[in-house]
Structure formats: C-alpha cells, structure tokens
C-alpha positions, 0 to 999 in steps of 0.5 A: 499500499502506498505510504502517502495514501495510508497517511491520508486515509489516516487523516480522515480516520484519525479518531476511529483509529484511536478506538482500534488502539483502545479496544485491546487490553494493552497498548497497540504494539502488544496486540500486533506483537502477539498476533502473527502477521500474515498476508493483508486481506484485500480491499478496506480491511487490507488497507486498514491493516497496512495503515496500523503496521505503518504507524506502529513501526513509526511510534514506539510504545511506552513499554518499549521506551521504559523497559528496554530488553536484550533483543529476543531471537525470532522464531521461524516465520515470525517478525522479529520486531513482533517478538521483541515487542512481545517480550518488552510489552506489559503483561497482558496477553492477547489471543492470537487471531486465527485469520491473520495467522493464515498467510504468515509465510507470504511475508518476506523474512524480516531484518534480524537487526529490527529486533535489536534496533526496536528494543534500543529506541529511546524514550519519548519526551512528553515534554518535547515540542510536537514534531513538524510534518504531517507524518511526524505528527501523526506518528506522535499522536498514534504513540499517545494512543498507545500509551493512553488506550483507555483515554483513546477508547473513550475519545473514539466513542465520544466522537463517534456518538456525537457523529452519530447524534449530529447526522441522525439529528440533521436527517430528522430535524423539523423546520418548525420550532413547534415540531421540535419534540422527541417523537420527531427524533425517534424515527428511522431515517430511510436516507440513512439506510440508502446512503449506508448501502451505497457507501458499502459498495464503493472503493475507499476514494469514491466512498470518502468523496460521497460521504463528504459531499452528502454531509455537506448537503446535509449541513446546508439543509440543516441551515435551510431548516433553521432559516425556515424557523426564523422566517416562520417567526417573523414573517409567517413563511418559509425561506425562499432559496430563490428570493430571500437572500436580500432580506438577510441584509435587511435583517442585519440593518434592522438589528443595527438599528434596534440593538447597535452597530456592534451587536449587529456585526458580532451577530453577522459574524457569528451566524457566518461562523455557525453556518461554516461549523455546521456544514464542515462538522457535518462533512466530518461526521459522515466521513467518520461514519462511513469509515466505521462502517466499512471496517466490518462490511459483513456486519454492516451490510447485515445491519443495513438489511435489517434497518431497510426490512424494518423501515419498509415494514413500518411504512407498509403498516403505517406504524406510528409514534406519538402520532408521527410515522416511524419510517421517515423520508423527511430529507427526500421530501424536503429536497423535492419541496425545495426543488419544487419551490424554486421551479415555481418561483422561476415560473412565477416571474414570467406569469406575474410580469404578464398580469402586471401588464394587465390593468383595469384602469390602465387606459382610463382618461384622467377626467374619469378617475376619482371624479367624486373626490376632486377638491378633497385633500386625501391622506393614505397612511399605513400604520406599521404592524397594526393588525387584527391582533391588536384589536382581538388579542386578549392581551393587546386588545383592552388597551388598543380597543379603548383607544379606538373607541375614545378616538372615534368619540373625539373625532365625532365631536370634531365633526369627523366619522368613520367606517372600518373593515378588514383587508387580508395582507400580502405579507406577515410580521415584516416586509411592510413594502409588500403590504403597501404596494399591494394595497396600492397597485391592485396586485398581489405582491407577496414576494420580492420578485413580484415587488420588483416587477410591479416597481418597474411596470406601468401599472397604475398605483391608487396614489398615481391615479390621483396625479394622473388626473392633474387635479392634485399635488402629490407628496410622500412622507417616509420617516423610514426611508434612509436612502435612495427610493426610486419607487416614488415614480411608480407611487406618483409622488412629486416630492418625498420627504425621507428620514433626513429631510424633515428637520428631526434633532431628536433621538431614534426610538429603536428602529424608528427614526423619529416619533409619529407625532414628530413626523405628522407635525413636520408634514403639516409645516413642510407641506400640509399647512402651506397655501396651494393651488391644488388639493394634496394627496399624501402617502404617509408611512408611520413607523413608531409601532415597528418592532421591537416596541421598545423604547415607545415615544409618548404624546407631548403637546403639539405646540412642544414638538419643536425640532424633536429634542423634546423626545430625548428624555422620553427615549432615555426613560423608555424600556430597552429592546433587549428587555422584552425582545424575547419575552412574548407577553411584554412584547404583546404589552409594548406592542399594543402600547405602540399601536395606541400611540400611532393611532392616537397621533394620527387621529389627533393630527386629523382632529387638530389640522383637518378640514371639511375637505380632508379625507383620511384612509389609514390601515395596517401594513401587516400583522406583528410577528408570531411572537405577538400575534400568536401561531397560525394568526390571520393575516387580516389587518384593520382599515378605516376611512375618515371624513367630515363630509358625509358624501365621502362615507355614503359612497362606501355604504354598500361595503357594509363596514363597521362605523367608527375606527374599530371593525367588528370581528364579522366586518367584511374581509377582502384581499388587500389586492382588491382595495384599489379597484373597489376604491376607484370604482366607489368614487366614480372612476371608469374602467378602461382596461389594458391587456397584458 
C-alpha cells in the first residue's frame, strides 16, 4: 500500500483509529506482537491493516521506551520485531488471531537487526514539542494512543456517538420550532439506510468523497431548516432559496438599528461562523461514520438489510409513534419541496409580469379617475404592524380597543366620522413594502421578485391615479426611508420627504427614526399647512409601532414638538429592546402601547389640522410577528376611512363596513389587492382596461 495514501486515509479516520488502539487490553504494539502477521486482506480491510503496521513501526510504545530488554531471537516464520515487542510489552496477553495467521509465510523474512533496534529506541520526551510534518505529527498522535489506550477508547466512542447524533439529528430535524419534540427524533431515516448501502458498495476514495458531499448537503439542509424557523417566526412563511437572500441584509440593518452596530456586526460574524461550522462538522461526521461502516462489511451489510426491512415494514403498516410515522423520508421530501419551490418561483416571474401589464384602469382618461373626490385633501396612511391581533388579542386588545373607542368619540366631536373593515395582507410580520404595494397597486405582491416587477412596470397605482388627473399635488412622507427610493415614480409622488429631510434633531426610538407625532407635525409644517393652488394627495408611512417596540415615544403637546429634542428624555426613560425582545407577554404589552400611540398621533393630527375637505384612509400593513400575534394568526389588518363630508362615507355604504375606527369581528374581509379597484370604482372611476 502506498505510504502517501495510507497517511491520507489515517487523517480522515484519525479518531476512529484511536478506538482500535483502545479496544485491545494493552497497548497497540502488544496486540501487533502477539498476533502472527500474515497477508493482508484485500479491499478496505487490507488498507486498514497496512496502515496500522506502518504507524506501529513509526511510533514506539511506552513499554518499549521504559523497559528496554535485549533483543529476542525470532522464531522461524515470525517477525523479529513482533517478538521483541512481545518481550517488552506489559504482561497482558492477547489471543492470537486465527485469520491473521493464515498468510504468515507469504511475508518476506525480516531483517534480524530490526529486533535489536526496536528494543533500543529512546524514550519519547512528553515535554518535547510536537514534531513537524504531517507524517511525524500523525506518528506522534498514534504513540499517544498506545500510551493511553483507555483515554483513546473514550475519545473514540465520544466522537463517534456525537457524529451519529449529529447526522441522525440533521436527517430528522423539522423546520418548525413547534415541531421540535422527542417524537420527531425517534424515527428511522430511510435516507441513512440508502446512504449506508451505497457507501458499502464503493471503493475507498469515491466513498470518502461521496460521504463528504452528502454531509455538506445535509449541513446546508440543516441551515435551511433553521432559516425556515426564523422566517416563520418573523414573516409567517418559509425561506425562499431564490428570493430571500437580500432580506438577510435587511435583517442585519434591523438589528443594527434596534440594538446597535456592534451587536449587529457580532451577530453577523457569529451566524457566518455557525453556518461554516455546521457544514464542516456534518461533512466530517459522515466521513467518520462511513469509515467505521466499512471496517466490518459483513456486519454493516447485515445491519443495513435489517434496518431497510424494518423501514419498509413500518412504512407499509403505517406504524406511528406519538402520531408521527416511524419510517421517515423527511430529507427526500424536503429536497423535493425545495426543488418544486424553486421551479415555481422561476415560473412565477414570467407569469406575474404578464399579470402586471393587465390593468382594469390602465387606459382610463384622467377626467374619469376619482371624479367624486375632486377638491378633497387625501391622506393615505399606513400604521406599521397594525393587525387584527391588536384589536382582538386578549392581552393587547383592551388597551387598543379603548383607544379606538376614545378616538372615535373625539373625532365625532370634531365633526369626523369613520367606517372600518378588514383587509388580508400579502405579508406577515415584516416586509412592509409588500403590503404598501399590494394595497396601492391592486396586485398580490407577496415576494421580492413580484415587488421588483411591479415597481418597474407602468401599472397604475392608487396614489398615481390622483397625479394622473392633474387635479392634485402629490407628496410622500417616509420617515423610515434612509436611502435612495426610486419607488416614488411608481407611486406617482412629486416630492418625498425621507428621514433626513424633515428636520428631526431628537433621538431614534429603536428602529424608528422619529416619533409619529413629529413626522405628522413636520408634514403639517412642510407641506399640508401651506397655501396651494391644488388639493394635496399624501402617502404617509408611520413607523413608531415597528418592532421591537422599545423604547416607545409618548405624546407631548403639539406646540412642544419643535425640532424633536423634547423626545430625548422620553427615549432615555423608555424600556430597552433587549428587555422585551425575547419575552412574548412583554412584547405583546409594548406592541399594544405602540399601536395606541400611533393611532392617537394620527387621529389627533386629523382632529387638530383636518378640514371639511380632508379624507383620511389609514390601515395596517401587516400583522406583528408570531411571538406577538400567535401561531396560525390571520393576516388581516384593520382599515378605516375618515371624513367630515358625509358624501364621502355614503359612497361606500354598500361595503357594509363597521361605523367607527374599530371593525367588528365579522366585518367584511377582502384581499388587500382588491382595495384599489373597489376604491376607484366607489368614487366614480370608469374602467378602461389594458391587455396583458
């Protein structure tokens, strides 16, 4: 056997060979000495025997070094070096191996001087530095195993068991946190049985390569399962292999805005290291198990056949444990599911592009768009994470419902009235821009690919319809936008005020760049309160109810808002995100307070600055994350239309919405994408479709 090949094999099966040294009752050299050496078996067994012989010669045992004896004369047909080792080894006898004795005569006669040289080797110095070079280091480690067989045996079994647990755990790992239960891990993975059968049939090099590749794939699948858990927790859906990589950068930005740049950088580095570690350890574990598998091919083959029979039997009879099938094919199903999702995602791009080119109001003349709202100051406002759970969850609802009732009453005293219903959002827990674009485009925009397609299209957005008429000035108030925002063209906004253009000099409130009250007051001073020739159509995105809901701003007198410095003390006195981010109950409580604040700020602004011609449409963009909204929560969000002019609400009387700001539980529920066409139709727009 080639020495280089033997060394490479030893490097892969390093810890496994330690177990071989430990399984004998004495050092490795003793076992070698007392068993007659014969012709090595062919295949894997032969390679292992050759490897052990090479390493034993290279590394003297502790017994040889500490108790030198004169050379022992070799018996005919026996390796003199083995005889010497027998004389110098500890007094623990090992039974000769009958199989090894069959080919003794085929080995050439050894050099008689070798026995003498063996007994006179110097004792290795334990304090000496580790030798340099791959082979020298390997021999040094093998010598340690010979001196410490018990420790080597414990190490071998520990690493082997950990490798087995790691691989089986990855094969059975679900992609849902709620499914992390014992019954998921007491199953028989069919993929392991098939893998063992294939590896047993392969020569060494292809076997090691295939085992490493399989471990890498299994590690990547484990990472994907963890991503699914995180995405389901925050966005209510699985990770999309094609579309969602860009959202990881958004996640880092969110952590940086919420908990600081240092924490975000440390988290990013930790995640990268974790991914590399998982993939590397999984590959090493599968290679180790494959090497152990081929040491006794007869037993391994028999065990594989028994396991395969058991799997087939459990599958056929439908045997279950705690409601879960014992026969598992989870990895195969998962890979099939991912392949299907990738294929459907790629197909969806072309199909949705065609849908986006078709528009019910695409060719409607300007004079026939929203004629019943001419002369009205229109405000379309989105409240971050304002979902059904805010109105109906037993922990959150009492405070929010009280605020909605109080604000309905206050608006009524000021002459404003409202009607409210429900929309089913295209997103959940995050990705607010998908909710905004779905509401205003009339298209179901539930992923980043569709969002890019819509933003690049000529599809008529609801806000752009007002600009198309030429009867309104249009403006966007976007305190959450902190970089270039080309989407302004799709939304038909003449001017956009981002986080840096509103004169705010106060502190950030976690992710939110400024309190909603300040953003609304700035809107009033910069735009709404100024004299103009045309009415104004405004799109406003409020951010104070954005997670992690700590610290939360509180209302101050409108005359005290100033440049926002007044909020510094409020921010310093508020709770820290780290205090509530992992506590579901605290998160619910603080989330409810943030929604109360946003609703109060918006409706107080309307009460203070609204006129006979002001029409406010406000809604949530999506539900909060599942830690707050609960598992399997709906995607519904409240929507309200508020106006002084009774004719505005009369136009939507047929919608059967609830009077006031709080929709009842059984109020009508529409898909969010249907709102644009319903709104345009209700206020007199005439459809003139464009073909896709």
